C-alpha positions as YAML, in Angstrom:
chain: A
units: angstrom
residues:
- id: 1
  name: UNK
  ca: [3.82, -24.13, 6.65]
- id: 2
  name: UNK
  ca: [2.59, -26.06, 3.62]
- id: 3
  name: UNK
  ca: [-1.17, -26.47, 3.34]
- id: 4
  name: UNK
  ca: [-2.57, -29.97, 2.89]
- id: 5
  name: UNK
  ca: [-4.33, -30.60, -0.40]
- id: 6
  name: UNK
  ca: [-7.11, -33.16, -0.55]
- id: 7
  name: UNK
  ca: [-8.59, -35.23, -3.38]
- id: 8
  name: UNK
  ca: [-11.05, -32.46, -4.27]
- id: 9
  name: UNK
  ca: [-8.21, -29.93, -4.61]
- id: 10
  name: UNK
  ca: [-6.33, -32.32, -6.92]
- id: 11
  name: UNK
  ca: [-9.49, -32.86, -9.00]
- id: 12
  name: UNK
  ca: [-9.94, -29.09, -9.35]
- id: 13
  name: UNK
  ca: [-6.31, -28.78, -10.48]
- id: 14
  name: UNK
  ca: [-6.79, -31.51, -13.11]
- id: 15
  name: UNK
  ca: [-10.00, -29.92, -14.39]
- id: 16
  name: UNK
  ca: [-8.32, -26.52, -14.71]
- id: 17
  name: UNK
  ca: [-5.32, -28.08, -16.46]
- id: 18
  name: UNK
  ca: [-7.70, -29.59, -19.01]
- id: 19
  name: UNK
  ca: [-9.57, -26.32, -19.54]
- id: 20
  name: UNK
  ca: [-8.81, -23.22, -17.49]
- id: 21
  name: UNK
  ca: [-11.77, -21.39, -19.02]
- id: 22
  name: UNK
  ca: [-14.25, -23.57, -17.13]
- id: 23
  name: UNK
  ca: [-16.45, -21.59, -14.79]
- id: 24
  name: UNK
  ca: [-16.97, -22.33, -11.12]
- id: 25
  name: UNK
  ca: [-20.39, -23.78, -11.91]
- id: 26
  name: UNK
  ca: [-18.94, -26.30, -14.38]
- id: 27
  name: UNK
  ca: [-16.18, -27.32, -11.99]
- id: 28
  name: UNK
  ca: [-18.59, -27.55, -9.05]
- id: 29
  name: UNK
  ca: [-20.84, -29.95, -10.94]
- id: 30
  name: UNK
  ca: [-17.87, -32.20, -11.76]
- id: 31
  name: UNK
  ca: [-16.52, -32.38, -8.20]
- id: 32
  name: UNK
  ca: [-19.82, -32.63, -6.34]
- id: 33
  name: UNK
  ca: [-19.72, -29.30, -4.49]
- id: 34
  name: UNK
  ca: [-21.78, -26.15, -4.80]
- id: 35
  name: UNK
  ca: [-20.41, -23.04, -6.49]
- id: 36
  name: UNK
  ca: [-19.35, -21.11, -3.36]
- id: 37
  name: UNK
  ca: [-17.09, -23.79, -1.81]
- id: 38
  name: UNK
  ca: [-15.65, -24.50, -5.27]
- id: 39
  name: UNK
  ca: [-14.86, -20.80, -5.74]
- id: 40
  name: UNK
  ca: [-13.27, -20.67, -2.26]
- id: 41
  name: UNK
  ca: [-11.09, -23.71, -2.99]
- id: 42
  name: UNK
  ca: [-9.87, -22.24, -6.29]
- id: 43
  name: UNK
  ca: [-9.08, -18.93, -4.58]
- id: 44
  name: UNK
  ca: [-7.20, -20.82, -1.84]
- id: 45
  name: UNK
  ca: [-5.16, -22.71, -4.48]
- id: 46
  name: UNK
  ca: [-4.29, -19.35, -6.06]
- id: 47
  name: UNK
  ca: [-3.49, -17.69, -2.71]
- id: 48
  name: UNK
  ca: [-1.12, -20.45, -1.52]
- id: 49
  name: UNK
  ca: [0.65, -20.53, -4.88]
- id: 50
  name: UNK
  ca: [-0.47, -23.89, -6.22]
- id: 51
  name: UNK
  ca: [-2.16, -22.12, -9.14]
- id: 52
  name: UNK
  ca: [0.31, -19.54, -10.41]
- id: 53
  name: UNK
  ca: [-1.68, -18.32, -13.41]
- id: 54
  name: UNK
  ca: [-3.82, -19.27, -16.36]
- id: 55
  name: UNK
  ca: [-2.63, -19.78, -19.92]
- id: 56
  name: UNK
  ca: [-3.89, -20.68, -23.37]
- id: 57
  name: UNK
  ca: [-2.61, -23.36, -25.73]
- id: 58
  name: UNK
  ca: [-1.66, -21.90, -29.09]
- id: 59
  name: UNK
  ca: [-1.63, -23.73, -32.41]
- id: 60
  name: UNK
  ca: [2.04, -23.10, -33.16]
- id: 61
  name: UNK
  ca: [1.67, -23.66, -36.89]
- id: 62
  name: UNK
  ca: [-0.99, -20.97, -37.15]
- id: 63
  name: UNK
  ca: [1.30, -18.36, -35.55]
- id: 64
  name: UNK
  ca: [4.35, -19.12, -37.68]
- id: 65
  name: UNK
  ca: [6.18, -21.47, -35.31]
- id: 66
  name: UNK
  ca: [6.20, -24.65, -37.39]
- id: 67
  name: UNK
  ca: [9.68, -25.73, -36.25]
- id: 68
  name: UNK
  ca: [10.40, -26.68, -32.64]
- id: 69
  name: UNK
  ca: [13.96, -27.51, -31.62]
- id: 70
  name: UNK
  ca: [15.28, -28.86, -28.35]
- id: 71
  name: UNK
  ca: [18.69, -27.32, -27.98]
- id: 72
  name: UNK
  ca: [21.17, -28.57, -25.38]
- id: 73
  name: UNK
  ca: [23.88, -26.10, -24.41]
- id: 74
  name: UNK
  ca: [27.09, -26.61, -22.48]
- id: 75
  name: UNK
  ca: [29.06, -23.66, -21.16]
- id: 76
  name: UNK
  ca: [32.81, -23.08, -21.04]
- id: 77
  name: UNK
  ca: [32.72, -23.05, -17.25]
- id: 78
  name: UNK
  ca: [30.37, -23.11, -14.30]
- id: 79
  name: UNK
  ca: [31.16, -19.91, -12.44]
- id: 80
  name: UNK
  ca: [28.22, -17.88, -11.21]
- id: 81
  name: UNK
  ca: [29.23, -15.06, -13.56]
- id: 82
  name: UNK
  ca: [29.12, -17.31, -16.66]
- id: 83
  name: UNK
  ca: [25.77, -18.80, -15.63]
- id: 84
  name: UNK
  ca: [24.26, -15.40, -14.90]
- id: 85
  name: UNK
  ca: [25.44, -13.85, -18.17]
- id: 86
  name: UNK
  ca: [24.18, -16.81, -20.20]
- id: 87
  name: UNK
  ca: [20.78, -16.81, -18.49]
- id: 88
  name: UNK
  ca: [20.36, -13.05, -18.92]
- id: 89
  name: UNK
  ca: [21.19, -13.21, -22.61]
- id: 90
  name: UNK
  ca: [19.19, -16.32, -23.46]
- id: 91
  name: UNK
  ca: [15.92, -15.14, -21.85]
- id: 92
  name: UNK
  ca: [16.07, -12.02, -24.03]
- id: 93
  name: UNK
  ca: [15.93, -14.12, -27.23]
- id: 94
  name: UNK
  ca: [12.38, -14.22, -28.64]
- id: 95
  name: UNK
  ca: [12.89, -17.62, -30.27]
- id: 96
  name: UNK
  ca: [13.56, -19.23, -26.86]
- id: 97
  name: UNK
  ca: [10.19, -20.31, -25.46]
- id: 98
  name: UNK
  ca: [11.64, -22.30, -22.52]
- id: 99
  name: UNK
  ca: [15.01, -22.57, -20.80]
- id: 100
  name: UNK
  ca: [15.95, -25.12, -18.13]
- id: 101
  name: UNK
  ca: [19.15, -25.40, -16.09]
- id: 102
  name: UNK
  ca: [19.81, -29.14, -16.10]
- id: 103
  name: UNK
  ca: [22.20, -31.75, -14.73]
- id: 104
  name: UNK
  ca: [23.95, -34.24, -16.99]
- id: 105
  name: UNK
  ca: [26.04, -33.90, -20.14]
- id: 106
  name: UNK
  ca: [24.73, -30.39, -20.83]
- id: 107
  name: UNK
  ca: [24.13, -27.35, -18.66]
- id: 108
  name: UNK
  ca: [20.92, -26.02, -20.24]
- id: 109
  name: UNK
  ca: [18.03, -27.31, -22.31]
- id: 110
  name: UNK
  ca: [16.24, -24.78, -24.48]
- id: 111
  name: UNK
  ca: [13.04, -25.03, -26.49]
- id: 112
  name: UNK
  ca: [13.45, -22.95, -29.62]
- id: 113
  name: UNK
  ca: [10.50, -22.14, -31.88]
- id: 114
  name: UNK
  ca: [10.94, -20.72, -35.37]
- id: 115
  name: UNK
  ca: [9.02, -20.74, -38.65]
- id: 116
  name: UNK
  ca: [11.48, -22.93, -40.56]
- id: 117
  name: UNK
  ca: [14.98, -24.40, -40.73]
- id: 118
  name: UNK
  ca: [16.48, -21.30, -42.37]
- id: 119
  name: UNK
  ca: [15.19, -19.11, -39.51]
- id: 120
  name: UNK
  ca: [16.63, -21.57, -36.98]
- id: 121
  name: UNK
  ca: [19.98, -21.52, -38.78]
- id: 122
  name: UNK
  ca: [20.02, -17.70, -38.63]
- id: 123
  name: UNK
  ca: [19.05, -17.81, -34.94]
- id: 124
  name: UNK
  ca: [21.87, -20.25, -34.21]
- id: 125
  name: UNK
  ca: [24.54, -18.38, -36.19]
- id: 126
  name: UNK
  ca: [23.64, -14.80, -35.34]
- id: 127
  name: UNK
  ca: [22.11, -14.98, -31.88]
- id: 128
  name: UNK
  ca: [22.66, -18.09, -29.77]
- id: 129
  name: UNK
  ca: [26.26, -18.90, -30.62]
- id: 130
  name: UNK
  ca: [27.28, -15.27, -30.20]
- id: 131
  name: UNK
  ca: [26.81, -15.67, -26.44]
- id: 132
  name: UNK
  ca: [30.47, -15.85, -25.37]
- id: 133
  name: UNK
  ca: [30.09, -18.41, -22.56]
- id: 134
  name: UNK
  ca: [28.74, -21.17, -24.84]
- id: 135
  name: UNK
  ca: [31.09, -24.07, -25.54]
- id: 136
  name: UNK
  ca: [28.81, -26.52, -27.35]
- id: 137
  name: UNK
  ca: [25.28, -26.68, -28.81]
- id: 138
  name: UNK
  ca: [23.38, -29.85, -29.73]
- id: 139
  name: UNK
  ca: [20.08, -29.57, -31.62]
- id: 140
  name: UNK
  ca: [17.23, -32.09, -31.79]
- id: 141
  name: UNK
  ca: [14.29, -31.35, -34.06]
- id: 142
  name: UNK
  ca: [10.70, -32.15, -33.08]
- id: 143
  name: UNK
  ca: [8.99, -34.36, -35.65]
- id: 144
  name: UNK
  ca: [5.63, -34.47, -33.85]
- id: 145
  name: UNK
  ca: [4.25, -33.67, -30.42]
- id: 146
  name: UNK
  ca: [2.78, -36.68, -28.64]
- id: 147
  name: UNK
  ca: [2.01, -34.93, -25.32]
- id: 148
  name: UNK
  ca: [2.73, -31.34, -24.39]
- id: 149
  name: UNK
  ca: [2.94, -29.63, -21.01]
...
């Protein structure tokens, strides 16, 4: 049974998306509740799985990830074995920060983060394209981020 979320729950979610370090007191003052009911609502959102965890946003340039590449991958086939092998191998690659199984002209969309073009070239030649089930790879390079998840 899925629990109903109300406008206050959605406001709490938005506030936490903006800044997950906000305390219950700060959130309570912004939604018009006292601290205890605010705390209970946040705990409920965690318990029912709406809030799955808390993260930080990292300045990619300051940690040596100046180059972001969206990489579309098509596989040689679509058997469960090929998909499973590809997924197992690709999640083990440190340069892959996100991997999505997609519908359309490609089978997967990857977000690759490296320090520069030479590092991406080495990643492509010596890691990604060595996965035997890959048929084709298309790379698109991020020029600037307008809005990030």
